[in-house]
C-alpha positions in Angstrom: 89.5 71.3 93.7 89.3 75.1 93.5 91.8 77.8 93.7 91.2 81.0 95.7 93.5 84.0 95.1 93.5 87.3 97.2 95.3 89.7 95.1 95.7 92.8 97.3 97.5 96.0 97.2 100.6 94.7 99.0 100.7 91.0 98.5 99.0 88.2 96.6 97.9 85.0 98.4 96.7 81.9 96.5 95.4 78.8 98.1 94.6 75.3 96.9 91.2 74.4 98.4 89.6 70.9 98.5 85.9 70.2 97.9 85.4 70.0 101.7 86.9 73.4 102.4 90.3 72.2 103.5 93.3 74.5 102.6 95.9 72.2 101.1 98.6 74.7 100.1 99.2 78.5 100.2 101.5 80.5 98.0 102.6 84.1 98.1 103.8 86.8 95.7 103.8 90.6 95.3 100.9 93.0 95.0 98.0 92.1 92.7 96.3 95.5 92.2 96.6 96.3 88.4 96.1 100.0 89.2 99.6 100.0 90.7 101.2 98.3 87.8 99.2 96.0 85.5 101.9 93.9 84.1 103.6 93.2 87.6 100.2 92.6 89.2 99.3 90.2 86.5 102.5 88.4 86.9 102.3 88.1 90.6 98.8 86.6 90.4 99.9 84.3 87.6 102.8 83.1 89.9 100.6 81.9 92.6 98.0 80.6 90.2 100.7 78.4 88.5 102.0 77.3 91.9 98.6 76.2 93.0 98.0 74.2 89.7 101.3 72.5 90.0 100.5 71.5 93.7 97.1 70.0 92.8 96.8 66.2 92.6 93.2 66.5 91.2 91.7 68.5 88.5 91.0 72.2 89.2 87.3 73.0 88.5 87.1 76.6 89.4 89.6 79.6 90.1 88.3 82.7 92.0 90.4 85.8 92.1 89.7 88.7 94.4 91.5 91.5 92.8 92.1 94.9 94.4 91.1 97.6 91.9 89.1 95.2 89.7 85.9 97.3 90.0 87.9 100.2 88.3 89.4 98.1 85.5 87.0 95.4 84.8 85.5 97.0 81.7 88.8 96.8 79.9 90.7 94.2 81.7 92.1 91.6 79.3 92.4 88.1 80.8 95.9 86.8 80.2 96.3 83.7 78.0 97.9 81.8 80.9 94.7 81.9 82.8 92.8 80.3 79.9 92.7 76.8 81.3 89.9 74.1 81.2 88.5 75.4 84.4 85.8 78.1 85.3 87.4 81.5 86.1 85.7 84.2 88.3 87.1 87.5 89.1 85.7 89.8 91.7 86.9 92.7 93.8 89.1 91.7 96.7 86.6 93.1 99.2 83.8 90.7 97.8 86.1 87.8 98.3 86.7 88.9 101.9 83.0 89.3 102.4 82.3 85.7 101.4 85.1 84.5 103.7 83.6 86.4 106.7 79.9 85.9 105.9 79.5 82.7 103.8 75.8 82.4 104.7 73.1 85.0 105.4 73.1 88.7 105.1 75.6 91.1 106.5 78.3 93.8 106.1 82.0 93.5 106.1 83.9 96.7 107.1 87.6 96.8 106.0 89.9 99.6 107.5 93.4 99.1 106.5 95.4 101.7 104.7 92.0 102.9 103.3 88.4 101.8 104.1 85.5 100.2 102.4 82.3 98.6 103.3 80.7 95.8 101.4 77.4 94.0 102.2 75.1 91.4 100.7 71.4 90.8 101.1 69.7 87.9 99.6 72.6 87.3 97.2 72.9 91.0 96.1 76.1 92.9 96.7 76.3 96.5 97.9 79.3 98.8 98.5 80.1 102.0 100.3 83.2 103.9 100.4 86.5 102.7 98.9 86.9 106.2 97.2 90.6 106.4 97.7 92.7 108.7 100.0 91.8 111.9 98.1 88.1 111.6 98.1 87.5 109.5 101.3 88.8 106.4 103.0 87.6 107.9 106.4 88.7 105.7 109.3 91.6 104.0 107.5 95.2 104.2 108.4 96.0 107.0 106.1 93.2 109.1 107.3 94.4 108.4 110.9 97.9 109.3 110.0 96.8 112.5 108.2 94.7 113.6 111.2 97.7 113.0 113.5 99.8 115.3 111.4 97.0 117.9 111.2 96.8 117.8 114.9 100.5 118.5 115.3 100.4 121.4 112.9 97.5 123.0 114.6 99.3 122.6 117.9 102.5 124.2 116.5 100.5 127.2 115.3 98.7 127.8 118.5 99.8 130.0 121.4 100.2 127.2 124.0 103.1 124.8 124.4 103.2 121.6 122.2 101.3 118.6 123.8 102.8 115.4 124.7 101.3 113.9 121.7 102.7 116.5 119.4 106.2 116.3 121.0 106.2 112.4 120.6 105.0 112.6 117.0 107.7 115.2 116.1 110.3 113.0 117.6 108.9 110.0 115.8 109.2 111.6 112.4 112.4 113.6 113.3 110.9 117.0 112.8 111.2 120.3 115.0 108.8 122.6 113.4 105.8 123.1 111.1 107.8 123.6 108.0 109.6 120.4 108.7 106.4 118.5 109.3 104.9 119.7 106.0 108.0 118.7 104.0 108.0 115.3 105.7 104.4 114.7 104.9 104.5 115.6 101.2 107.6 113.4 100.7 105.9 110.3 102.0 103.9 107.7 100.2 100.5 106.4 101.3 102.0 103.5 103.2 104.3 105.7 105.3 101.5 108.1 106.3 99.2 105.0 107.1 101.9 103.6 109.3 101.5 106.5 111.6 98.1 104.9 112.7 100.1 102.5 114.8 102.0 105.3 116.5 98.5 106.8 117.3 97.3 103.4 118.6 100.4 102.9 120.8 99.8 106.4 122.2 96.2 105.5 123.0 97.3 102.5 124.8 99.4 104.8 127.1 96.2 106.6 127.8 97.1 109.7 125.7 93.8 111.8 125.4 94.8 113.3 121.9 95.4 109.9 120.5 92.2 108.6 121.8 90.3 111.6 120.3 91.8 111.0 116.8 90.9 107.3 116.9 87.4 107.9 118.3 86.8 110.5 115.5 88.0 107.8 112.9 85.6 105.3 114.4 82.7 107.6 114.3 83.4 108.1 110.6 83.3 104.3 110.1 80.1 104.0 112.0 78.4 106.6 110.0 79.4 104.9 106.7 78.2 101.5 108.2 74.9 102.9 109.2 74.4 104.6 105.7 75.1 101.2 104.0 72.8 99.4 106.6 69.9 101.6 105.8 70.5 101.7 102.1 70.4 97.9 102.1 67.3 98.0 104.4 69.0 95.5 106.7 67.4 93.9 109.7 68.8 92.9 113.1 69.4 89.3 111.7 72.4 90.7 109.8 75.9 90.2 110.7 78.8 92.7 110.9 82.4 91.6 110.4 85.3 93.9 110.8 88.6 93.4 109.0 91.8 95.2 108.1 94.8 96.1 110.3 93.0 99.0 112.1 90.0 96.9 113.3 91.9 93.5 113.6 94.5 94.8 116.0 93.0 97.7 117.7 90.6 96.8 120.5 89.8 100.5 121.3 88.5 101.0 117.8 86.7 97.6 117.7 84.9 98.3 121.0 83.7 101.8 120.0 82.2 100.5 116.8 80.5 97.6 118.5 79.0 99.8 121.2 77.9 102.4 118.7 76.0 99.8 116.6 74.3 98.0 119.6 71.0 96.5 118.5 71.6 96.9 114.8 73.2 93.5 114.2 72.6 89.9 115.5 76.5 89.4 115.6 79.5 91.5 115.5 82.9 89.9 115.1 86.3 90.1 113.5 87.3 88.4 110.3 88.9 85.2 111.4 89.4 83.6 108.0 91.8 84.3 105.3 90.1 86.2 102.4 91.0 83.5 99.8 88.7 81.0 101.6 85.7 83.2 100.2 86.4 81.4 96.9 84.8 78.3 98.3 81.4 80.1 98.6 81.8 82.1 95.3 82.6 78.8 93.4 79.1 77.5 94.6 80.2 75.4 97.7 78.4 75.9 101.0 
């Protein structure tokens, strides 16, 4: 038996997985990103790890943890004593775990657009990444970026000579503001999650055929396409590669998914959404195929 743990920035999910890839039990806890709070993240990961161990009726041979933020902390991350068991332990970035879930065989790229954005690919077993710089340096095409651009659109609208657009009026009502000063005060008082949640507002407006919302989403998709192409060419990919899209923006928004699919026509053998939980990537990383 193996254990796969997806330790993300919001929740940690751990699964007990059999040798024939069957998920036998799943446990949840809080965030698992040590950059948020190392002690709490470690405690959340340990909570699901111990739950999986207790649920197992056969020996655990391998534990694979996909940890958000691990690429940043790996050089000085101290493995807790509770994780020192008679099984093999592998820790990777959470994006790599999701990559192996979406593309267990062959070459390809996984694009994730949730609160932020990151692109991770593999070719003949070698891992490549692009993006994932955080909201201050990048994360183009992610929810925070979409939310920020929506606010910028409203501010530009309010500073122009013409009347506010329907999009701006709706967003002002949504955040309960009446002028530019109020919008700026609201924006700087929010955390990343609150700004990113505006991406749903933009998506809902696009579904109502609002042109401004469609323009914002189209711009974010073009940014993702640019990053995917950059990684594709750096990896010297061929048309035999696969592209898998994941994250709340690409999993739930057909408008964005369709634009990216159309922009990348002819580059990939197959384009799809991630339809497996990230923790199942532990099966491939542990050496099972």
